[in-house]
C-alpha positions in Angstrom: 111.9 103.9 70.3 113.5 101.2 72.3 111.6 98.1 73.5 112.1 99.3 77.1 110.9 102.8 76.3 107.9 101.4 74.4 107.0 99.1 77.4 107.2 102.0 79.8 105.1 104.2 77.6 102.5 101.4 77.3 102.5 100.9 81.1 101.9 104.7 81.6 98.9 104.6 79.2 97.5 101.5 80.9 98.0 103.1 84.3 96.2 106.3 83.3 93.3 104.2 81.8 92.9 102.0 84.9 93.1 104.9 87.3 90.5 106.9 85.4 88.1 103.9 85.4 88.5 103.6 89.2 87.9 107.3 89.8 84.7 107.2 87.7 83.4 104.3 89.8 81.9 105.7 93.0 81.5 102.3 94.6 85.2 101.5 94.0 86.2 104.9 95.5 84.0 104.4 98.5 85.3 100.8 99.2 88.9 101.8 98.6 89.2 105.1 100.4 86.1 106.1 102.4 85.0 102.7 103.9 88.4 102.1 105.7 88.0 105.6 107.2 84.5 104.7 108.4 85.8 101.5 109.9 88.6 103.4 111.7 86.2 105.9 113.1 83.9 103.2 114.3 86.6 101.1 116.1 88.6 104.1 117.5 85.9 106.7 118.3 82.9 104.4 119.0 84.4 101.1 120.3 87.9 102.2 121.3 87.2 102.4 125.1 86.1 98.8 125.1 89.6 97.5 124.3 92.5 97.4 126.8 95.7 97.3 124.8 98.1 99.1 127.1 98.4 102.2 125.0 95.9 104.7 123.5 93.7 102.7 121.2 94.2 105.0 118.2 98.0 104.4 118.4 97.4 100.7 118.6 94.8 100.5 115.8 96.4 102.8 113.2 98.9 100.2 111.8 96.1 97.6 111.4 93.8 100.2 109.8 96.6 100.9 107.3 96.6 97.3 106.3 92.8 97.3 106.1 93.0 100.2 103.7 95.2 98.2 101.4 92.9 95.2 101.4 89.5 97.1 100.9 90.4 98.2 97.4 91.4 94.8 96.1 87.9 93.8 94.9 87.8 96.6 92.3 91.2 95.6 91.0 90.4 91.9 90.6 87.0 92.8 89.0 88.7 95.2 86.5 91.4 92.7 85.5 88.8 90.0 85.0 86.5 92.3 83.0 89.4 93.2 80.7 90.0 89.5 80.1 86.5 88.2 79.7 85.2 91.1 77.6 88.0 90.8 75.1 89.7 94.1 75.9 93.1 92.4 76.4 92.8 90.7 72.9 92.2 94.2 71.4 95.3 95.4 73.2 97.2 92.5 71.6 96.0 93.6 68.1 97.2 97.1 68.9 100.6 95.7 69.8 100.5 96.9 73.4 103.2 95.3 75.6 101.8 92.3 77.5 103.7 93.3 80.6 102.2 96.8 80.4 98.6 95.4 80.7 99.3 93.7 84.0 101.7 96.4 85.3 99.1 99.1 84.7 96.6 97.3 86.9 99.2 96.7 89.7 100.5 100.3 89.8 96.9 101.7 89.6 96.1 99.4 92.6 99.1 100.8 94.4 98.1 104.4 93.8 94.6 103.7 95.1 96.1 102.1 98.2 98.4 105.0 98.8 95.5 107.5 98.6 93.5 105.3 101.1 96.5 105.1 103.4 97.0 108.8 103.4 93.3 109.2 104.3 93.7 106.7 107.1 96.8 108.5 108.5 95.1 111.9 108.3 92.1 110.6 110.1 94.3 108.9 112.7 96.0 112.2 113.5 92.6 113.9 113.8 91.5 111.2 116.3 94.6 111.8 118.4 97.3 109.5 116.9 100.8 110.3 118.0 104.0 108.7 116.7 107.3 108.5 118.4 109.0 107.1 115.3 112.0 108.9 113.8 112.2 110.0 110.2 114.0 106.8 109.4 111.3 104.8 111.1 108.6 106.6 109.0 110.6 106.0 105.8 110.9 102.4 106.7 107.2 102.1 107.4 106.4 103.8 104.1 108.7 101.4 102.3 107.1 98.4 103.9 103.6 99.7 103.0 104.7 100.2 99.3 106.2 96.7 99.2 102.9 95.3 100.7 100.8 97.2 98.2 103.0 96.0 95.3 103.0 92.4 96.4 99.3 92.1 97.1 98.6 94.0 93.9 100.2 91.2 91.9 98.4 88.6 93.9 95.1 90.4 93.3 95.8 90.6 89.5 96.4 86.9 89.5 93.1 86.3 91.3 91.3 88.4 88.7 92.9 86.6 85.8 92.1 83.2 87.2 88.5 83.8 88.0 85.8 82.9 85.4 83.7 86.0 85.8 84.0 89.5 87.2 81.6 88.6 90.0 83.7 85.6 91.1 86.9 87.7 90.8 85.5 90.2 93.3 84.4 87.4 95.6 87.8 85.8 95.4 89.3 88.8 97.3 86.9 88.5 100.3 89.3 86.2 102.2 92.1 88.8 101.8 89.7 91.6 103.0 88.6 89.5 106.0 92.1 88.2 107.0 93.1 91.4 108.9 90.2 91.0 111.3 91.7 87.7 112.3 95.1 89.2 113.0 96.4 91.7 115.6 94.9 94.6 113.7 92.0 95.1 116.2 93.2 93.5 119.4 96.4 91.7 120.4 96.5 88.0 119.3 97.1 86.9 122.9 93.7 88.2 123.9 91.9 85.9 121.5 90.5 82.5 122.2 92.3 79.2 121.6 92.6 78.3 117.9 92.0 81.7 116.6 94.9 83.0 118.6 97.3 80.6 117.0 95.9 81.4 113.6 96.3 85.1 114.2 99.9 84.6 115.4 101.0 82.7 112.3 99.1 84.3 109.5 101.0 86.7 107.2 99.3 90.0 108.1 100.1 89.9 111.8 103.9 90.3 111.5 103.3 93.0 108.9 101.0 94.9 111.3 103.4 94.4 114.2 106.4 95.6 112.1 104.4 98.8 111.2 103.3 99.2 114.8 106.9 99.1 116.1 108.2 101.5 113.4 105.4 104.1 114.1 105.9 103.8 117.8 109.7 104.2 117.5 110.4 100.7 118.8 111.1 98.7 115.6 111.4 95.0 115.9 114.0 93.3 113.7 112.2 90.0 113.9 108.8 91.4 112.9 110.3 93.5 110.1 112.2 90.6 108.6 109.1 88.4 108.8 107.0 91.1 107.2 109.4 91.6 104.3 109.6 87.8 103.8 105.8 87.5 103.7 105.5 90.5 101.3 108.2 89.1 98.9 106.7 85.6 99.0 103.2 86.9 98.2 104.6 89.1 95.5 106.6 86.4 93.8 103.7 84.0 94.0 101.3 86.6 92.6 103.7 87.6 89.8 104.3 84.0 88.6 100.7 83.1 88.9 99.5 86.2 87.0 102.0 85.9 84.2 101.4 82.2 83.7 97.6 82.7 83.7 97.9 85.6 81.4 99.9 83.7 78.8 97.4 80.8 79.0 94.2 82.8 78.7 95.4 85.7 76.5 
């Protein structure tokens, strides 16, 4: 078997292992899939009439809830990565001659699968709550591509956080800023409706252009500026996460 084929086979095994661990953890499943749905129902069905955003609130909120769905599953990924490192599982993989890249890639792809399941649940719930999209097929494909890029990029960053943490508990805690960051963006309300200080922070943090790019694509009014900024942020986060993760893995493993 070629080296490439061996690495792909190892990655598939690691992916299956990590995904099974996630499915068997009810807390991780709730946080990654069900809790974002609960948040969406709360904001749209319970609090939606309190927000004036110029359109139906469910149409406004859905892109932000998609990003929230990506973020809420990160704690389980960081904890799982750190647990493998601190409990010696990765050292056993080395003895078994498992590809080093497969160990990290397995966690990243498992995180992406969890995110895509959560996003599917969010979109399904959004349609049940009255969400309607004017986006074309190309707009939807572009939105899906952006979401996949975001999930891939933030997956690498989360793996890096998990590897850098000292314990599984601190690894999970390290993802809290990422989970909270969408609440300080345009996910819930437009940034221009926020108070001074927080408004500027919301306008210039990475998640706002990603949300606005998704919002424009799903509404059928894509913005080239928001889309380029969103892609740039995703690529930057992904490159940083990949370099940090591989350097930490080589150092600690």
